[in-house]
C-alpha positions, 0 to 999 in steps of 0.5 A, spaced: 570 648 904 578 652 905 584 649 903 585 647 911 581 640 912 582 643 921 578 648 919 572 645 915 572 640 919 571 646 926 566 649 921 563 642 920 563 640 926 559 647 929 553 648 924 551 639 926 553 640 934 551 648 934 556 649 939 561 653 940 568 651 938 576 652 941 581 649 937 589 651 936 592 650 929 599 648 927 600 650 919 607 650 916 609 657 912 611 656 905 618 659 908 618 653 912 616 655 919 611 653 923 605 658 925 600 656 930 593 659 929 587 659 934 580 659 932 574 660 935 568 658 932 560 659 934 554 658 930 548 662 928 542 661 927 534 663 930 529 659 932 533 652 933 535 651 926 543 653 924 544 659 920 552 660 919 556 660 923 563 665 925 570 664 925 574 668 928 581 666 928 589 669 930 596 669 929 599 667 936 605 664 934 609 670 937 605 670 942 607 663 944 614 664 943 614 669 948 611 664 953 616 660 952 621 664 954 
């Protein structure tokens, strides 16, 4: 589903449990720098059957850095 296991896990949990998910993912880029991604997911569906999900990812590395100054 995705190259990042945490994204696949979030999608699977969102669909399986029919619940919203929120998590922070830390990844090291090809340049060796750490990136921080916030993930929000919400199931889509009607009549109790999941029809899919929407995942929104925000890259918040710089925001986190500024919070710690």
